C-alpha positions in Angstrom: -2.7 59.6 42.3 -3.9 60.6 39.2 -6.8 58.8 36.6 -6.4 57.2 34.4 -8.7 59.4 32.1 -6.2 62.4 32.1 -3.4 60.0 32.0 -4.1 59.4 28.9 -4.5 63.0 27.8 -0.6 62.9 27.2 0.0 63.2 24.0 2.9 63.0 22.2 3.7 66.3 21.5 2.7 67.5 24.5 5.3 64.5 25.8 8.1 65.7 23.9 7.6 69.6 24.4 7.6 68.5 28.3 10.8 66.7 28.7 12.2 68.4 25.1 12.0 72.0 27.2 14.4 70.5 30.3 16.8 69.0 27.9 16.7 72.3 25.8 17.5 74.3 28.9 20.4 72.4 29.7 22.1 73.0 26.2 20.4 73.2 23.1 21.8 70.7 21.5 21.0 68.1 24.1 17.1 68.3 23.6 17.1 65.6 21.2 19.1 62.9 23.0 17.2 63.9 26.3 13.8 63.0 24.9 14.7 60.2 23.2 16.5 59.1 26.7 12.6 59.8 28.4 11.3 58.2 26.1 13.7 55.2 26.4 13.0 55.0 29.9 9.3 55.1 29.9 9.3 52.4 27.6 10.4 50.2 29.7 7.9 50.9 32.4 4.5 48.7 32.6 1.7 49.7 30.7 -0.2 50.8 34.2 2.7 52.6 35.0 2.7 54.8 31.7 -1.1 54.7 32.1 -0.4 56.0 35.8 2.1 59.0 34.8 0.4 60.0 31.7 3.2 58.2 29.7 1.2 55.8 27.8 0.0 57.9 24.8 -2.9 57.1 24.3 -5.8 58.7 22.0 -8.6 57.9 20.1 -8.1 59.6 16.5 -11.6 60.4 14.5 -11.2 60.8 10.9 -14.4 61.3 8.7 -15.3 60.4 5.7 -18.1 61.1 4.3 -21.5 59.9 5.6 -19.1 57.8 8.2 -16.7 58.2 10.8 -13.9 56.2 11.3 -12.7 55.4 15.2 -8.7 54.4 15.5 -7.4 53.7 18.5 -3.6 55.0 19.3 -1.1 53.8 21.7 2.6 55.2 21.2 3.1 55.0 17.6 1.2 52.6 16.3 -2.9 52.4 15.6 -5.8 50.1 15.5 -9.5 50.8 13.8 -12.1 50.5 16.6 -14.9 50.4 14.3 -16.7 53.1 11.8 -19.9 54.2 12.2 -22.6 56.3 10.0 -22.3 59.8 10.9 -25.0 62.3 10.1 -23.6 65.4 12.6 -26.6 67.4 12.6 -29.0 64.1 13.5 -26.2 62.2 16.1 -26.7 64.0 19.0 -30.3 63.8 18.8 -30.7 60.0 17.8 -28.9 58.9 20.2 -30.0 61.1 23.2 -26.8 62.9 24.8 -24.5 65.1 24.3 -21.5 62.9 23.7 -22.5 60.6 20.3 -19.4 58.2 21.5 -20.8 57.5 25.6 -23.4 54.3 24.4 -20.7 53.3 21.7 -17.5 52.8 23.2 -16.4 51.6 26.0 -15.6 53.7 29.4 -12.2 53.5 29.0 -11.8 54.4 25.3 -14.5 57.1 25.8 -12.3 59.3 28.4 -9.7 58.6 26.3 -8.5 62.6 24.3 -10.4 63.2 21.1 -8.5 64.0 17.9 -9.7 64.6 14.9 -7.3 63.8 11.6 -7.6 65.5 8.8 -6.3 64.4 4.9 -2.7 65.0 3.9 -4.2 67.3 1.1 -6.1 69.8 3.8 -2.7 71.5 4.8 0.4 73.0 3.2 3.7 72.0 5.0 7.0 73.8 4.9 10.5 72.7 6.0 11.8 75.9 8.0 15.7 76.0 8.8 15.4 77.7 12.5 18.8 78.3 15.7 18.1 75.7 18.7 17.5 78.0 20.9 13.9 78.2 19.0 12.9 74.8 20.4 11.0 76.6 23.7 8.8 79.0 21.7 8.7 77.0 18.4 5.4 77.7 17.8 5.5 81.6 18.7 8.5 81.7 16.1 6.7 79.7 13.5 4.3 82.2 13.5 6.7 85.0 12.0 7.2 82.5 9.2 3.8 82.0 8.3 3.1 85.1 5.5 7.0 84.2 4.6 6.9 80.3 3.4 3.3 80.4 2.7 0.5 81.9 0.2 -1.4 82.7 3.5 -1.3 85.0 6.6 -1.3 84.4 10.5 -5.1 85.4 10.7 -6.1 83.2 7.6 -4.9 80.1 8.7 -4.8 77.3 11.9 -0.9 76.6 12.0 1.3 74.3 14.4 5.3 73.3 13.6 7.1 70.3 15.0 11.0 69.4 15.2 11.8 66.9 12.1 15.6 66.6 12.8 18.5 68.8 15.1 21.2 69.2 14.0 24.2 70.5 16.4 22.7 74.1 17.0 20.2 73.8 14.2 16.7 72.7 13.8 15.1 71.1 10.6 11.3 72.2 11.6 8.5 71.6 9.9 5.5 74.1 9.7 2.0 72.9 8.8 -1.0 75.6 7.8 -4.4 74.4 7.2 -6.8 77.0 5.9 -9.1 78.4 8.3 -12.3 77.7 6.1 -10.8 73.7 5.6 -10.5 73.7 9.4 -13.9 75.3 10.3 -15.4 72.7 7.6 -14.0 69.7 8.9 -15.2 70.4 13.0 -18.7 71.0 11.6 -18.9 68.4 10.3 -18.1 66.4 13.3 -21.6 68.4 14.9 -22.0 67.5 18.8 -17.4 65.7 18.9 -16.3 68.8 18.2 -16.7 70.3 21.3 -15.3 67.0 22.9 -11.9 67.5 20.7 -8.6 67.9 22.8 -6.8 68.6 19.6 -6.5 68.5 15.6 -3.8 66.7 13.6 -3.1 66.4 10.3 -1.3 62.4 8.1 1.4 62.4 6.3 2.2 60.8 3.2 1.8 56.8 4.9 -1.5 58.3 6.8 0.3 58.6 9.9 -0.3 61.1 12.2 2.2 64.3 12.3 1.8 64.8 16.2 0.9 68.6 16.2 -2.0 70.3 17.1 -3.6 73.0 15.2 -6.5 73.2 17.4 -6.1 76.7 19.6 -5.4 76.6 23.2 -8.7 78.1 24.1 -11.1 75.1 22.1 -8.9 72.6 23.6 -11.2 70.0 25.3 -9.3 69.8 29.2 -10.7 67.3 31.0 -11.2 67.8 34.7 -9.3 65.5 37.2 -11.9 63.4 39.5 -9.2 62.8 41.8 -8.0 66.4 41.9 -9.6 67.1 45.0 -8.5 64.1 47.0 -4.9 64.7 45.5 -4.8 67.8 47.1 -6.5 66.1 50.4 -4.0 63.4 49.6 -0.7 66.3 49.4 -2.5 68.1 52.9 -2.1 64.9 54.8 1.4 64.0 53.2 2.4 67.6 54.6 0.9 67.1 57.8 2.3 63.5 58.6 5.5 64.9 56.9 5.5 67.9 59.6 4.4 65.5 62.3 7.2 62.9 61.5 9.7 65.2 62.0 8.1 67.1 65.0 8.1 63.7 66.5 11.8 63.3 65.3 12.8 66.5 67.1 11.1 65.6 70.4 12.5 62.1 70.0 16.3 63.7 69.7 15.1 66.4 72.1 14.6 63.6 74.9 17.4 61.2 74.2 19.7 64.6 75.1 17.6 65.3 78.2 18.2 61.4 78.9 21.9 61.8 78.0 22.3 65.1 80.4 20.8 62.9 83.5 22.9 60.5 82.3 25.5 63.0 82.4 24.5 64.7 85.7 24.5 61.3 87.4 27.9 59.4 86.2 29.0 63.7 87.2 27.9 63.1 91.0 29.1 59.5 90.9 32.4 61.3 89.8 32.3 63.1 92.4 31.6 61.4 94.8 34.7 58.6 93.8 36.6 62.0 94.3 35.4 62.4 97.0 36.4 58.9 98.4 39.5 59.4 96.8 39.9 62.0 98.8 39.3 60.5 102.4 41.3 57.3 101.1 44.6 59.5 100.8 43.8 60.7 103.7 43.5 58.0 105.6 46.6 56.5 103.9 48.6 59.9 104.6 48.0 59.7 108.6 48.6 55.9 108.8 51.9 56.6 106.8 52.9 59.6 109.2 51.8 56.8 111.4 54.1 54.1 110.5 57.5 56.9 109.8 56.3 58.1 113.4 56.5 54.8 115.0 59.6 53.9 112.7 61.3 56.3 114.0 61.7 55.9 117.8 62.6 53.4 119.2 60.1 50.6 120.9 59.4 49.3 124.2 60.9 46.1 123.8 64.6 48.0 123.1 64.1 50.5 125.6 63.8 47.5 128.1 66.6 45.6 127.2 69.3 48.2 126.6 68.2 49.2 130.4 68.0 45.7 131.0 72.5 45.5 129.9 73.4 49.2 131.5 71.6 49.0 134.8 74.1 47.5 137.4 72.5 44.0 139.0 71.8 46.0 142.3 69.8 48.2 140.9 65.5 47.5 140.6 62.8 48.9 138.5 60.3 49.9 139.9 58.4 51.6 137.5 59.1 52.5 133.7 56.9 55.0 132.1 56.9 56.1 128.4 54.8 59.4 127.6 55.4 60.3 124.1 59.2 61.0 124.1 59.7 61.3 127.7 61.0 58.2 129.4 60.6 58.1 133.0 62.4 55.5 135.9 61.0 55.0 139.3 63.0 52.4 141.5 65.8 51.6 143.9 69.4 51.4 143.8 72.7 50.5 145.9 74.4 52.9 143.1 72.1 55.6 142.2 74.4 58.3 141.8 76.0 56.3 139.2 73.0 55.5 137.1 73.7 58.7 135.0 77.0 57.7 133.6 75.9 54.6 133.4 72.8 55.7 130.7 74.5 58.0 128.9 76.2 57.4 125.9 73.2 55.5 124.4 71.5 55.0 121.1 67.9 55.0 122.3 67.7 57.6 124.9 69.3 61.1 125.7 69.6 63.4 128.3 69.5 60.7 131.1 68.8 62.7 134.6 68.3 62.4 138.5 64.6 64.2 139.1 64.9 65.3 142.6 67.0 63.9 144.9 68.0 60.8 146.1 65.8 59.0 149.2 67.5 56.3 151.5 65.5 53.6 151.9 66.5 51.9 154.8 64.3 48.7 155.4 66.5 47.8 151.9 69.6 50.0 152.6 68.9 51.7 149.1 68.6 54.7 147.9 64.8 55.9 145.8 65.6 57.1 142.5 63.3 58.8 139.9 65.9 59.4 136.3 64.0 61.1 133.3 65.6 60.9 130.4 64.6 62.1 126.3 63.8 59.1 123.7 65.9 59.5 120.5 63.6 60.1 118.3 64.7 60.4 114.4 62.4 61.6 111.4 62.0 58.0 109.8 60.5 60.1 106.3 63.5 62.1 106.1 65.9 59.8 106.3 64.4 57.2 104.0 64.9 58.0 100.0 61.8 58.8 98.0 60.2 60.4 101.5 58.3 63.1 102.4 61.6 65.7 101.4 61.8 63.8 98.1 58.5 64.1 97.2 58.2 67.9 97.9 59.1 70.0 94.8 
């Protein structure tokens, strides 16, 4: 934030110099375009915005004419007369009773504008110079060396300044303006107490317009303090603190998001591990069920065994007990042809190696022999016999 007082202190010369130096650093021939472009951009801004950023170029011009002091308000390149007041420099401060004689005569906004003294065109000597474009950055220092050659005065006997009148490629058309020190001091002394309030001294041209120079030395220029300077510093500190807090908050938010993503990844990882464990259990169960199905498919069923026995055993034989334990078949019964049962059971695809277990025991009541016959069920590896079974899956 900048007050209107200090914003208005930007003069045409300072404005052009400030931005002209930037253009001069880019390229010596580019400075003119740069100045024109920046001033054109500033002209598009509203008056209040130009005043806020010091681009309004307003100043209070003072012109002393005998016993009168003419006051003019300059806005940009145009100026208008505010009024004319009688002026006696010796009694001005005492009559009004203040250190600033204009404080009681003008509005606060106009009083706070930078004040410039206008000298008549005949008060100074103007000379045209041709300098390289690189001299634009230190134009005043370069012009000081030309005073002795271009004017009949020494540099210590005049107040001087220089301005760029035109640009031609890598050359500058510079106008050197010098005012004898005696003439300059008389003009300041004629202002009385107003001389200490000046921000600059300019000279008018033949058309009664300011040249846009400042003959007042830097040490004597009135620089108005910015009442918002302390607040500006406070606002800058607050802005930096707010920026730091904002960046820290953003970083903290990113850390929280990263932690949340890590917890989410761990949670999904646990779920994935649990799913993998369940998958392994399911695979084991499926493999076990497949093994059981393959084992069951590789051996004859009880119905098939009973049907085969019914077809092979003679009618004179009856079974008291039939047991199938794993792959062992056990028959206990009575038969009148017990000794021939082994031959009748041989050659079946459902069992192998039928044999009598123990001796035959005659039963006097039934007149039949009691026998115990065993055999091994014919179990085939169904998984191996099927295409795509266990052997087919083994690389």
